[in-house]
BAFI-3210 file (N, C-alpha, C; in Angstrom, 3 decimals, decimal comma, padded with zeros to 6 digits):
// residues 309
n [1|2|3|4|5|6|7|8|9|10|11|12|13|14|15|16|17|18|19|20|21|22|23|24|25|26|27|28|29|30|31|32|33|34|35|36|37|38|39|40|41|42|43|44|45|46|47|48|49|50|51|52|53|54|55|56|57|58|59|60|61|62|63|64|65|66|67|68|69|70|71|72|73|74|75|76|77|78|79|80|81|82|83|84|85|86|87|88|89|90|91|92|93|94|95|96|97|98|99|100|101|102|103|104|105|106|107|108|109|110|111|112|113|114|115|116|117|118|119|120|121|122|123|124|125|126|127|128|129|130|131|132|133|134|135|136|137|138|139|140|141|142|143|144|145|146|147|148|149|150|151|152|153|154|155|156|157|158|159|160|161|162|163|164|165|166|167|168|169|170|171|172|173|174|175|176|177|178|179|180|181|182|183|184|185|186|187|188|189|190|191|192|193|194|195|196|197|198|199|200|201|202|203|204|205|206|207|208|209|210|211|212|213|214|215|216|217|218|219|220|221|222|223|224|225|226|227|228|229|230|231|232|233|234|235|236|237|238|239|240|241|242|243|244|245|246|247|248|249|250|251|252|253|254|255|256|257|258|259|260|261|262|263|264|265|266|267|268|269|270|271|272|273|274|275|276|277|278|279|280|281|282|283|284|285|286|287|288|289|290|291|292|293|294|295|296|297|298|299|300|301|302|303|304|305|306|307|308|309]
n.u [-046,984|-043,833|-041,669|-038,216|-035,021|-031,862|-029,650|-030,835|-031,460|-031,645|-028,730|-027,349|-024,357|-023,178|-021,099|-021,134|-019,320|-016,751|-017,488|-018,233|-015,895|-014,388|-015,889|-015,844|-013,373|-013,418|-013,148|-015,388|-017,681|-020,638|-020,451|-022,401|-024,039|-024,560|-026,289|-028,733|-029,552|-031,627|-034,049|-033,801|-033,912|-036,517|-039,688|-040,150|-041,556|-043,330|-042,246|-039,561|-038,850|-039,019|-036,792|-033,677|-031,060|-028,595|-029,336|-030,729|-028,648|-027,191|-029,135|-029,415|-026,883|-026,904|-029,028|-028,025|-025,629|-026,627|-027,789|-025,519|-024,197|-026,017|-025,934|-023,196|-023,138|-024,866|-023,413|-021,072|-022,065|-022,951|-020,476|-019,187|-020,714|-020,246|-017,496|-017,433|-018,553|-016,553|-014,529|-015,369|-014,249|-011,979|-012,707|-013,625|-012,116|-012,454|-015,122|-014,925|-013,313|-015,150|-016,958|-015,342|-014,863|-017,530|-017,945|-016,020|-017,145|-019,551|-018,864|-016,709|-016,455|-019,159|-019,467|-017,774|-018,330|-018,106|-015,405|-014,256|-015,370|-014,043|-011,446|-011,764|-011,656|-009,047|-005,697|-003,643|-001,294|000,774|002,934|005,404|005,800|008,151|008,256|008,651|007,765|006,943|004,416|003,828|004,206|002,555|002,396|000,162|-001,440|000,210|001,082|-001,162|-001,964|-004,315|-006,731|-005,580|-003,470|-000,870|001,292|002,348|004,896|005,939|008,609|010,990|012,769|012,601|014,081|015,873|017,135|020,208|020,375|022,026|021,598|019,576|016,148|013,440|010,480|010,276|011,750|010,261|007,791|008,664|009,389|006,871|005,609|007,144|007,553|005,027|002,870|004,041|004,887|005,734|007,331|009,596|009,514|011,311|010,807|011,955|012,310|012,303|013,756|014,001|013,716|014,825|017,074|018,536|019,072|020,761|022,927|023,888|024,506|027,052|029,463|029,679|027,394|024,500|022,357|019,607|016,395|015,849|018,397|019,735|018,299|018,551|021,149|021,420|021,791|024,401|026,396|025,527|025,826|028,611|029,468|028,254|029,627|031,921|031,504|032,569|032,412|029,799|027,024|025,511|022,741|022,583|024,110|022,421|020,292|021,563|022,267|019,787|018,931|021,042|020,777|018,558|019,491|021,376|019,550|018,355|020,516|020,837|018,564|019,292|020,745|019,153|018,530|016,247|015,239|017,289|017,559|015,144|015,387|017,575|016,544|014,708|012,099|011,419|011,519|013,504|012,957|013,781|012,643|012,145|010,683|010,229|008,851|008,913|009,103|007,352|008,108|009,121|011,354|012,345|013,831|015,406|016,972|019,811|020,510|022,300|024,388|025,329|027,584|027,033|028,038|028,328|027,965|028,748|028,566|025,654|024,317|022,023|018,979|016,548|015,874|013,813|012,278|009,737|007,683]
n.v [044,893|043,914|042,103|041,954|042,162|042,235|043,045|044,673|047,069|050,536|052,346|050,742|049,944|047,508|044,829|041,450|039,724|039,472|037,898|035,597|034,808|034,142|032,040|030,239|029,231|027,210|023,781|021,631|023,233|024,653|026,642|028,416|029,008|031,355|032,653|031,902|033,551|035,359|034,004|033,139|035,440|036,281|038,078|041,578|044,214|047,315|049,317|049,077|050,198|052,899|053,525|055,237|055,503|054,686|053,193|051,202|049,956|048,876|047,165|045,358|044,299|043,005|041,157|039,722|038,720|037,058|035,175|034,139|032,978|031,042|029,517|028,668|027,156|025,050|023,913|023,122|021,260|019,310|018,614|017,502|015,283|013,764|013,439|011,851|009,542|008,712|008,022|005,900|003,354|003,675|003,815|001,414|-000,192|001,004|000,447|-002,299|-002,198|-001,000|-003,135|-004,955|-003,622|-003,536|-006,176|-006,860|-005,390|-006,716|-009,448|-009,407|-007,039|-006,599|-009,010|-008,982|-006,892|-005,917|-006,234|-004,368|-002,051|-001,906|-001,556|001,003|002,608|002,301|001,141|-001,727|-003,131|-005,996|-006,255|-004,357|-003,700|-003,484|-003,036|-003,589|-001,271|-002,528|-003,733|-006,340|-007,650|-007,523|-007,460|-008,042|-009,548|-011,730|-012,799|-012,769|-010,779|-009,251|-006,562|-004,288|-005,856|-005,358|-002,713|-000,697|000,213|001,102|001,162|002,004|-000,898|-001,817|-000,641|000,290|003,208|004,216|005,776|008,003|009,087|010,831|012,265|010,464|009,224|006,530|006,057|007,725|006,447|004,085|005,103|005,900|003,437|001,843|003,406|004,528|002,738|000,451|-002,002|-005,494|-006,744|-006,008|-006,253|-006,806|-007,087|-008,447|-009,126|-011,144|-010,256|-007,470|-004,215|-001,962|-002,887|-003,830|-001,420|-000,311|-002,116|-001,611|001,101|003,615|004,216|006,902|007,943|009,738|010,898|010,734|010,511|007,873|006,634|007,990|007,154|004,289|004,103|003,838|001,222|000,556|-000,779|-003,446|-003,876|-003,691|-005,974|-007,952|-007,696|-008,978|-011,576|-012,663|-014,762|-015,151|-014,760|-011,790|-011,703|-013,551|-012,180|-010,005|-011,278|-012,196|-009,727|-008,677|-010,209|-009,663|-006,956|-006,815|-007,832|-005,760|-003,704|-004,627|-004,387|-001,609|-000,841|-001,095|001,182|003,038|004,300|003,836|001,588|-000,268|-000,516|-001,770|-004,183|-005,244|-005,650|-007,573|-007,040|-006,394|-007,734|-008,431|-009,190|-010,754|-011,212|-012,971|-012,983|-015,034|-014,591|-015,921|-018,604|-018,930|-018,991|-018,569|-017,121|-016,835|-015,246|-014,504|-011,785|-012,460|-011,059|-011,330|-012,831|-011,330|-008,914|-005,780|-003,369|-000,558|-001,460|-004,067|-007,667|-009,668|-012,103|-014,747|-016,400|-019,077|-019,622|-020,202|-021,935|-021,569|-023,339]
n.w [-020,752|-022,003|-024,218|-023,998|-025,364|-023,934|-025,469|-027,307|-026,302|-026,692|-027,301|-025,715|-024,163|-023,639|-024,352|-025,191|-026,125|-024,812|-022,515|-023,828|-024,966|-022,697|-021,506|-023,547|-023,306|-021,429|-021,384|-022,995|-022,538|-023,891|-026,801|-027,567|-025,451|-024,212|-025,880|-025,131|-023,156|-023,401|-023,255|-020,649|-019,145|-019,188|-019,022|-018,468|-016,462|-017,196|-015,669|-015,751|-018,193|-017,672|-016,280|-015,762|-018,293|-017,268|-015,044|-016,324|-017,743|-015,531|-014,550|-016,703|-016,592|-014,105|-014,481|-016,619|-015,555|-013,597|-015,240|-016,500|-014,301|-013,573|-015,889|-015,865|-013,488|-014,242|-016,305|-015,054|-013,250|-015,060|-016,155|-013,881|-013,419|-015,815|-015,441|-013,147|-014,120|-015,811|-014,055|-012,649|-012,639|-011,182|-008,542|-007,751|-006,027|-003,574|-003,108|-002,727|-000,442|001,308|001,603|002,899|005,303|006,325|006,585|008,534|010,632|011,057|011,480|013,242|014,968|016,029|017,113|019,215|020,977|023,648|024,146|022,348|023,337|025,749|024,799|023,749|025,965|027,054|026,268|026,518|025,362|024,939|023,255|021,521|018,267|015,681|012,402|008,800|006,220|003,961|001,751|001,670|004,044|006,403|009,833|011,485|009,849|009,233|011,721|013,206|015,077|017,192|017,556|019,939|020,875|019,953|019,855|017,298|014,932|011,767|009,447|006,841|006,109|008,724|010,982|013,916|015,035|016,723|019,954|019,788|017,316|017,319|017,449|016,188|014,463|015,051|017,580|019,138|019,194|020,510|023,006|024,049|024,036|025,781|028,137|028,805|028,044|028,893|027,698|027,423|025,660|023,012|019,641|016,855|013,478|010,569|006,980|003,901|000,682|000,999|000,005|001,136|002,467|000,249|-000,968|000,944|000,694|-001,830|-002,035|-001,885|000,717|001,368|000,463|000,989|-000,176|-000,660|001,085|001,686|001,558|003,613|005,748|005,807|006,353|008,997|009,523|008,850|010,211|010,142|007,414|007,041|008,513|007,017|004,627|005,172|004,611|002,003|000,301|-000,340|-002,630|-004,149|-003,621|-001,566|000,299|000,779|002,029|004,288|005,475|005,954|008,148|009,917|010,289|011,949|014,356|014,841|015,275|017,615|019,347|019,189|020,477|023,145|023,602|024,596|027,700|029,309|028,163|028,289|031,063|031,893|030,470|031,766|034,280|033,719|033,100|030,554|027,348|024,507|021,139|018,037|014,681|011,566|008,499|005,802|002,899|000,549|000,972|002,958|005,768|009,196|011,387|014,742|017,598|020,799|022,435|024,397|027,200|029,366|028,336|026,329|024,966|025,554|024,670|022,405|019,111|019,379|019,089|019,473|021,790|021,382|022,354|022,792|020,130|017,319|014,556|012,335|010,200]
ca.u [-045,798|-043,141|-040,509|-037,061|-033,692|-030,916|-028,755|-031,509|-031,684|-031,026|-027,560|-026,723|-022,901|-022,677|-020,694|-021,135|-018,245|-015,733|-017,966|-018,265|-014,479|-013,991|-016,618|-015,434|-012,062|-013,631|-013,321|-016,678|-018,770|-021,270|-020,010|-023,533|-025,035|-024,939|-027,350|-029,965|-029,749|-032,912|-035,136|-033,699|-034,256|-037,962|-040,340|-040,015|-042,708|-043,118|-041,477|-038,170|-038,666|-038,915|-035,558|-032,639|-030,218|-027,574|-029,925|-031,078|-027,408|-026,899|-030,092|-029,063|-025,722|-027,306|-029,756|-027,173|-024,676|-027,383|-027,929|-024,225|-023,912|-026,832|-025,416|-021,968|-023,485|-025,416|-022,381|-020,185|-022,755|-022,953|-019,111|-018,902|-021,416|-019,451|-016,191|-017,619|-018,765|-015,300|-013,650|-016,052|-013,360|-010,913|-013,275|-014,095|-011,425|-013,021|-016,323|-014,491|-012,866|-016,327|-017,487|-014,420|-015,190|-018,846|-017,733|-015,345|-018,083|-020,534|-018,257|-015,720|-016,792|-020,418|-019,353|-016,909|-018,590|-017,585|-013,941|-013,954|-015,682|-012,912|-010,290|-012,018|-011,317|-007,575|-005,007|-002,569|-000,640|001,986|004,029|005,728|006,309|008,755|008,214|008,946|006,597|006,596|002,985|003,676|004,609|001,760|002,513|-001,195|-001,913|001,106|001,125|-002,490|-002,213|-005,655|-006,793|-005,178|-002,400|000,467|001,538|003,147|005,427|006,553|009,471|011,812|013,736|012,337|015,285|015,825|018,380|020,716|019,977|022,913|021,211|018,556|014,738|012,701|009,156|010,461|012,061|009,172|006,841|009,286|009,308|005,509|005,207|007,842|007,354|003,631|002,115|004,747|004,892|006,632|008,197|009,845|009,666|011,718|010,535|012,513|011,687|013,091|013,608|013,761|014,308|015,639|018,412|019,179|019,549|021,953|024,031|024,409|024,995|028,432|029,491|029,533|026,114|023,330|021,694|018,160|015,817|015,982|019,787|020,050|017,656|019,110|022,519|021,315|022,190|025,673|027,175|025,128|026,372|030,040|029,586|027,856|030,640|033,010|031,234|032,871|032,095|028,344|026,504|024,878|021,429|022,809|024,561|021,283|019,552|022,389|022,145|018,393|018,939|022,053|020,270|017,625|020,387|021,875|018,446|018,232|021,585|020,514|017,550|019,923|021,388|018,150|018,671|014,967|014,993|018,346|017,244|014,079|015,905|018,425|015,719|013,896|010,700|011,249|012,267|013,744|012,912|013,937|011,887|012,439|009,639|010,595|007,583|009,090|008,897|006,401|008,697|009,305|012,348|012,226|014,845|015,367|018,339|020,269|021,226|023,390|025,505|025,723|028,400|026,071|028,668|027,837|028,615|029,160|027,665|024,763|024,014|020,589|018,470|015,196|015,664|012,872|012,034|008,348|007,490]
ca.v [044,046|043,713|041,217|042,825|041,545|043,205|043,614|045,579|048,371|051,616|052,891|049,732|049,851|046,268|043,804|040,153|038,845|039,037|036,778|034,397|034,316|033,465|030,746|029,327|028,627|026,043|022,588|020,954|024,144|025,029|027,974|029,328|028,935|032,733|033,066|031,539|034,420|036,051|033,162|033,014|036,725|036,386|039,308|042,621|045,140|048,665|050,233|048,993|051,115|054,281|053,712|056,006|054,648|054,052|052,102|050,116|049,236|048,069|046,066|044,397|043,582|042,093|040,059|038,831|038,057|036,018|034,198|033,530|032,211|029,876|028,637|028,079|026,100|023,918|023,274|022,445|020,051|018,333|018,191|016,639|013,951|013,110|013,022|010,760|008,274|008,326|007,527|004,813|002,231|003,901|003,757|000,082|-000,757|001,538|-000,298|-003,509|-001,859|-000,840|-004,414|-005,536|-002,988|-004,022|-007,619|-006,782|-004,896|-007,757|-010,706|-009,228|-005,967|-006,841|-010,273|-008,757|-005,485|-005,549|-006,074|-003,119|-000,980|-001,840|-000,877|002,413|003,282|002,231|000,019|-002,357|-004,178|-006,768|-006,169|-003,245|-004,314|-002,646|-003,868|-002,842|-000,706|-003,342|-004,085|-007,821|-008,228|-006,965|-008,367|-008,511|-010,592|-012,875|-013,371|-012,819|-009,797|-008,741|-005,186|-004,130|-006,683|-004,927|-001,300|-000,954|001,271|000,501|002,078|001,326|-001,851|-002,149|-000,285|001,108|003,962|004,340|007,031|009,151|009,646|011,827|011,899|009,956|008,681|005,220|006,101|008,350|005,393|003,255|005,757|005,818|002,002|001,327|004,193|004,778|001,549|-000,540|-003,262|-006,498|-007,227|-005,240|-007,269|-006,265|-008,111|-008,219|-010,026|-011,420|-009,353|-006,149|-003,186|-001,028|-003,479|-003,836|-000,086|-000,211|-002,925|-001,078|002,508|003,884|004,605|008,329|008,403|009,973|011,962|010,661|010,240|006,455|006,294|008,556|006,365|002,903|004,177|003,447|-000,199|000,449|-001,813|-004,710|-003,993|-004,032|-007,335|-008,784|-007,690|-009,928|-012,878|-012,334|-015,945|-015,142|-013,909|-010,545|-012,043|-014,168|-011,140|-009,203|-012,090|-012,210|-008,397|-008,537|-010,789|-008,993|-005,641|-007,028|-007,902|-004,441|-002,891|-005,062|-003,724|-000,187|-000,614|-001,014|002,489|003,886|003,903|003,372|000,203|-001,083|-000,682|-002,696|-005,466|-005,703|-006,117|-008,734|-006,647|-006,155|-008,705|-007,968|-010,328|-010,556|-012,117|-012,915|-013,663|-015,337|-014,779|-016,776|-019,950|-018,777|-019,489|-017,528|-017,390|-015,959|-015,410|-013,530|-011,336|-012,929|-009,881|-011,762|-013,395|-010,363|-007,750|-004,792|-002,123|-000,134|-002,141|-005,447|-008,744|-010,110|-013,514|-014,963|-017,682|-019,429|-019,497|-021,176|-021,846|-022,031|-023,665]
ca.w [-020,626|-023,309|-024,189|-024,364|-025,446|-023,397|-026,457|-028,192|-025,647|-027,451|-026,657|-024,822|-024,450|-023,173|-025,359|-024,577|-026,694|-023,838|-021,722|-024,651|-025,110|-021,439|-021,313|-024,645|-022,936|-020,611|-022,237|-022,769|-022,419|-025,193|-027,222|-027,861|-024,414|-023,822|-026,758|-024,451|-022,023|-023,568|-022,687|-019,193|-018,532|-019,021|-019,343|-017,437|-016,471|-017,827|-014,851|-016,185|-019,310|-017,159|-015,601|-016,489|-019,039|-016,407|-014,234|-017,282|-017,956|-014,338|-014,409|-017,656|-016,127|-013,014|-015,011|-017,423|-014,640|-012,971|-016,261|-016,658|-013,141|-013,639|-016,925|-015,361|-012,515|-014,948|-017,099|-014,100|-012,783|-016,119|-016,250|-012,735|-013,685|-016,826|-014,919|-012,258|-014,921|-016,408|-012,967|-011,873|-012,553|-010,157|-007,195|-007,453|-004,906|-002,345|-002,878|-002,115|000,882|002,094|001,962|003,906|006,587|006,814|006,997|009,854|011,642|011,336|011,994|014,346|015,969|016,656|017,872|020,451|021,282|024,978|024,040|021,652|024,247|026,714|024,080|023,586|027,191|027,239|025,601|027,296|024,535|025,501|022,274|020,670|017,076|014,701|011,163|007,568|005,523|002,813|001,762|001,671|005,299|007,519|011,011|011,976|008,929|009,317|013,058|013,823|016,129|017,231|018,036|021,304|021,299|019,484|019,516|016,069|014,071|010,549|008,698|005,809|006,561|010,130|011,687|015,156|015,081|018,075|020,601|019,423|015,984|017,497|017,488|014,993|014,735|015,657|018,979|019,808|019,453|021,504|024,271|024,471|024,275|026,955|029,353|029,109|027,926|029,649|026,979|027,963|024,561|021,807|018,634|015,511|012,450|009,228|005,947|002,680|-000,448|001,479|-000,908|001,964|002,698|-001,006|-001,131|001,824|000,168|-003,104|-001,915|-001,434|002,142|001,521|-000,233|001,787|-000,915|-000,607|002,377|001,960|001,864|004,881|006,825|005,904|006,902|010,410|009,591|008,182|010,901|009,569|006,074|007,212|008,914|005,897|003,583|005,600|003,977|000,609|-000,500|-000,660|-003,753|-003,707|-003,036|-000,250|001,179|001,177|002,980|005,547|006,003|006,460|009,519|010,709|010,656|013,057|015,520|015,112|015,899|019,023|020,115|019,258|021,529|024,430|023,759|025,260|029,085|029,843|027,646|028,867|032,492|031,989|030,021|032,777|035,390|033,311|032,845|029,107|026,531|023,108|020,215|016,577|013,860|010,172|007,691|004,419|002,211|-000,620|001,462|004,068|007,023|010,166|012,443|015,949|018,604|021,864|022,811|025,703|027,751|030,213|027,597|025,254|025,224|025,033|024,255|021,133|017,941|019,677|018,626|020,550|021,957|021,347|022,948|022,465|018,717|016,744|013,142|012,052|008,747]
c.u [-045,124|-041,918|-039,341|-035,793|-032,711|-030,029|-029,471|-031,835|-030,905|-029,849|-026,906|-025,257|-022,342|-022,301|-020,536|-019,978|-017,149|-016,143|-017,875|-016,847|-013,998|-014,575|-016,182|-014,105|-012,213|-013,957|-014,659|-017,856|-019,315|-020,859|-021,198|-024,495|-025,437|-026,110|-028,666|-030,354|-031,138|-034,060|-035,064|-034,013|-035,724|-038,485|-040,161|-041,186|-042,328|-042,318|-039,972|-037,853|-038,499|-037,634|-034,592|-031,727|-029,165|-028,081|-030,283|-029,798|-027,100|-027,873|-029,801|-027,894|-026,034|-028,035|-028,908|-026,126|-025,378|-027,535|-026,649|-023,899|-024,761|-026,363|-024,125|-022,233|-024,027|-024,342|-021,425|-020,762|-022,710|-021,494|-018,741|-019,500|-020,664|-018,141|-016,325|-017,831|-017,466|-014,350|-014,257|-015,082|-012,299|-011,450|-013,793|-013,422|-012,019|-014,380|-016,034|-014,056|-014,089|-016,928|-016,670|-014,704|-016,485|-018,751|-017,046|-016,332|-019,064|-019,954|-017,370|-016,210|-018,042|-020,381|-018,553|-017,089|-018,031|-016,084|-013,551|-014,342|-014,576|-011,691|-010,505|-011,652|-009,797|-007,038|-003,870|-001,895|000,548|003,174|004,161|006,408|006,895|008,975|008,489|007,657|006,142|005,191|002,755|003,879|003,875|001,809|001,171|-001,740|-001,105|000,986|-000,187|-002,715|-003,651|-005,649|-006,489|-004,001|-000,973|000,427|002,618|003,675|006,121|007,392|010,262|012,837|013,680|013,559|014,969|017,184|018,896|020,351|020,759|022,449|020,067|017,129|014,247|011,335|009,284|010,767|011,036|008,081|007,346|009,111|007,869|005,116|005,876|007,511|005,910|002,757|002,711|004,634|005,937|007,630|008,345|010,269|010,025|011,645|011,057|011,872|012,603|012,792|013,307|014,481|015,171|017,015|019,181|019,774|020,801|023,147|024,625|024,917|026,410|028,384|029,258|028,281|025,038|022,486|020,163|017,693|016,085|017,386|020,184|019,468|018,314|020,514|022,560|021,798|023,540|026,561|026,856|025,695|027,876|030,226|029,222|028,953|031,823|032,788|031,383|032,547|030,620|028,076|025,842|023,528|021,585|023,307|023,379|020,474|020,266|022,253|020,787|018,260|019,886|021,574|019,279|018,436|020,972|020,829|018,255|019,300|021,327|019,471|018,153|020,679|020,429|018,150|017,367|014,562|016,046|018,075|016,212|014,510|016,797|017,666|014,822|012,438|010,366|012,119|012,410|013,864|013,210|013,137|012,187|011,416|010,132|009,332|007,694|008,763|007,835|006,926|008,949|010,322|012,184|013,325|014,783|016,747|018,643|021,123|022,404|024,588|026,064|026,651|027,661|026,699|028,297|028,684|029,039|028,173|026,859|024,704|022,524|020,206|017,009|014,882|014,774|012,648|010,607|008,197|006,216]
c.v [043,903|042,832|041,988|042,029|042,595|043,817|044,569|046,888|049,435|052,210|052,011|049,543|048,480|045,340|042,481|039,284|038,515|037,893|035,484|033,831|033,626|032,124|029,762|028,635|027,439|024,856|021,964|021,874|024,476|026,421|028,926|029,358|030,350|033,238|032,724|032,508|035,108|035,318|033,075|034,338|036,861|037,766|040,282|043,509|046,494|049,570|050,169|049,963|052,543|054,495|054,541|055,032|053,965|052,946|050,953|049,288|048,311|046,915|044,962|043,555|042,609|040,905|039,100|038,091|036,864|034,852|033,400|032,586|030,894|028,890|027,926|026,915|024,846|023,119|022,488|021,199|018,949|017,773|017,193|015,272|013,131|012,602|011,873|009,428|007,795|007,691|006,395|003,660|002,398|003,819|002,403|-000,503|-000,262|000,904|-001,643|-003,308|-001,672|-002,172|-005,145|-004,952|-003,479|-005,453|-007,699|-006,350|-005,975|-008,980|-010,515|-008,230|-006,301|-008,109|-010,103|-007,318|-005,031|-005,392|-004,753|-001,942|-000,787|-001,155|000,563|003,221|003,314|001,054|-000,504|-003,480|-004,774|-006,571|-004,751|-003,877|-003,207|-003,441|-002,973|-002,310|-001,547|-003,858|-005,575|-008,419|-007,543|-007,927|-008,892|-009,634|-011,846|-013,599|-013,295|-011,882|-009,249|-007,309|-005,139|-004,933|-006,186|-003,445|-001,297|000,274|000,532|001,561|001,290|000,423|-002,178|-001,887|000,476|001,900|004,085|005,733|008,239|009,791|010,626|011,341|011,447|009,473|007,330|005,274|006,881|007,323|004,397|003,834|005,657|004,347|001,503|002,076|004,340|003,491|000,323|-001,940|-004,191|-007,016|-006,180|-006,199|-006,617|-007,358|-007,656|-009,189|-010,148|-010,354|-007,925|-005,088|-002,207|-001,595|-003,589|-002,454|000,147|-000,942|-002,356|000,367|002,556|004,460|006,076|008,921|008,535|011,012|011,939|010,350|008,746|006,066|006,792|007,656|004,978|002,921|003,851|001,964|-000,451|-000,631|-003,182|-004,947|-004,380|-005,435|-008,300|-008,887|-008,586|-011,252|-012,723|-013,559|-015,996|-014,353|-012,698|-010,841|-012,671|-013,126|-010,273|-009,978|-012,061|-010,828|-008,141|-009,061|-010,052|-007,599|-005,699|-007,059|-006,561|-003,558|-003,325|-004,488|-002,250|000,118|-000,423|000,316|003,480|003,461|003,367|002,020|-000,725|-001,453|-001,796|-004,073|-006,048|-006,258|-007,297|-008,359|-006,395|-007,105|-008,170|-009,156|-009,857|-011,575|-011,893|-013,671|-013,759|-015,598|-015,600|-018,254|-019,989|-019,477|-018,306|-017,967|-016,393|-016,257|-014,227|-013,141|-011,871|-011,829|-010,269|-012,193|-012,418|-009,347|-006,580|-003,427|-001,836|-000,848|-003,567|-006,416|-009,225|-011,666|-013,682|-016,307|-017,904|-019,253|-020,613|-020,911|-022,411|-022,225|-024,475]
c.w [-022,002|-023,130|-024,715|-024,342|-024,890|-024,441|-027,393|-027,571|-026,382|-026,678|-025,669|-025,100|-024,127|-024,364|-024,681|-025,103|-025,692|-022,972|-022,534|-024,846|-023,865|-021,278|-022,359|-024,248|-022,042|-021,510|-021,914|-022,650|-023,818|-025,515|-027,328|-026,717|-023,963|-024,689|-026,179|-023,353|-022,123|-022,938|-021,167|-018,454|-018,312|-019,411|-018,155|-017,569|-017,055|-017,018|-015,216|-017,313|-018,859|-016,389|-016,435|-017,228|-018,214|-015,560|-015,117|-017,533|-016,781|-014,215|-015,401|-017,174|-015,025|-013,493|-015,808|-016,612|-013,983|-013,951|-016,482|-015,517|-013,155|-014,741|-016,537|-014,404|-013,190|-015,724|-016,163|-013,538|-013,792|-016,283|-015,147|-012,961|-014,684|-016,249|-013,964|-013,010|-015,515|-015,314|-012,175|-011,647|-011,452|-008,750|-006,828|-006,234|-003,588|-002,091|-002,270|-000,668|001,818|002,531|002,955|005,269|007,163|007,270|008,361|010,929|012,082|011,979|013,155|015,416|016,726|017,508|019,152|020,891|022,643|024,932|023,385|022,536|025,300|026,046|023,872|024,827|027,408|026,463|026,499|026,487|025,223|024,540|021,729|019,465|016,145|013,442|009,981|006,971|004,302|002,872|001,876|003,020|006,488|008,661|011,507|011,150|009,076|010,650|013,834|014,981|016,029|017,771|019,576|021,766|020,971|019,181|018,418|015,430|012,914|009,839|007,668|006,434|008,052|011,044|012,979|015,196|016,535|018,641|020,113|018,097|016,115|017,388|016,142|015,451|015,473|017,154|019,769|020,193|020,512|022,871|024,845|024,857|025,541|028,238|029,787|029,084|028,655|028,971|027,595|026,895|023,472|020,731|017,296|014,513|011,113|008,215|004,747|001,621|-000,035|000,598|-000,136|002,219|001,378|-001,322|-000,292|001,241|-001,080|-003,021|-001,485|-000,006|002,330|000,871|000,830|001,184|-000,835|000,839|002,756|002,320|003,208|006,001|006,961|006,394|008,333|010,585|008,947|008,845|010,378|008,176|006,166|007,613|007,830|004,811|003,924|004,956|002,503|-000,277|-000,913|-001,904|-003,218|-003,013|-001,704|000,736|001,700|002,190|004,364|006,220|006,566|007,900|010,429|011,177|011,785|014,316|015,849|015,734|017,307|019,857|020,246|020,280|022,909|024,649|024,455|026,732|029,655|029,244|028,310|030,311|032,693|031,537|031,094|033,953|035,025|033,076|031,374|028,375|025,102|022,161|018,797|015,841|012,388|009,389|006,255|003,682|000,929|-000,238|002,530|005,300|007,923|011,231|013,566|016,929|019,635|022,223|024,263|026,310|028,590|029,514|026,533|025,812|024,677|024,714|022,821|020,038|018,177|019,047|019,798|020,640|022,014|021,990|022,447|020,961|018,200|015,274|012,861|010,564|008,540]
res [m|a|s|l|r|p|s|s|v|k|g|d|p|i|q|f|s|p|f|s|a|i|t|n|s|f|t|g|f|h|r|n|w|l|s|l|r|t|e|k|l|g|r|v|d|n|t|w|l|r|l|s|p|s|l|k|e|k|s|v|l|r|l|d|a|s|s|i|s|a|g|l|a|q|e|l|k|r|f|k|i|q|n|m|s|e|t|d|g|r|v|d|f|f|d|e|m|k|q|r|f|l|s|f|k|k|q|k|y|l|g|e|v|e|h|f|k|t|l|a|e|a|q|s|p|k|f|m|v|i|a|c|v|d|s|r|v|c|p|s|n|i|l|g|f|q|p|g|e|a|f|m|v|r|n|v|a|n|l|v|p|p|l|e|n|g|r|t|e|t|n|a|a|l|e|f|a|v|k|t|l|q|v|q|n|v|f|v|i|g|h|s|c|c|a|g|i|q|t|l|m|t|m|q|d|d|e|n|s|s|f|t|e|k|w|v|a|n|a|k|v|a|k|l|r|t|k|e|a|i|h|l|s|f|d|q|q|c|k|h|c|e|k|e|s|i|n|c|s|l|l|n|l|l|t|y|p|w|i|e|e|r|v|r|k|g|t|l|s|l|q|g|g|y|y|d|f|l|r|c|t|f|e|i|w|t|l|d|f|k|e|s|n|v|s|h|g|s|r|i|s|v|k|d|k|a|f|w|c]
***
């Protein structure tokens, strides 16, 4: 048995510098780790010495490639471990989220197992809720909706586009909620300090360059009505438009024949709600179908208006 360095094989045409140059380009890799390849190759038996030069070269290549692969794997593993330690701070929130989930499971799910098993079979919510995507106005948190009570869609500025504007995720959810789930209430919830409404109020009428502008243009009727109140400051106009846009969405709901029919029959009710998170108050009202002129763009009449504070 003899110990043999691959680079000492007579006539060995293999040059290792290209491999070194490649590996040296990886940040954090040891520049001299290829020099350890001799120890990793180990000892070879005498039959290797009787191989033809070409086979010797191939064997050296295979052995050294194996050494390179092992070295790369080790370095990558070390790099991943270092990287994980550097990002520990960024995953703390998910640790907290895990605890929230486990708390939910222990305190809520396991305490109402039969209810959740029933929900796993089917859902029959009484409400279809259309709310804003704003992170500060989660309807389940504010109004206490429990699992299975509200079929929900959230979009920028809690808008319902009219039927003539074509298909959107919002009217797709409406269709499923009303036709399939047969909800009894469609509840449009707006809120204070809505950035979507602020965008609507500041954009020019011919501006639809961004996704947001194109979407909030669905409430341009509310903007026009708000602009009539010229005595209001801009902030007051925005608040007025936040509420007016809810009424426009309620009217837009009636452009869908399968919604208008159910409202006319009294099997579906349309509600508006407004959450002021600066004062923690909530306003709620119901569209009065009989007293409203439901032609497109008309003003609605409301009933059962309440103010919660």
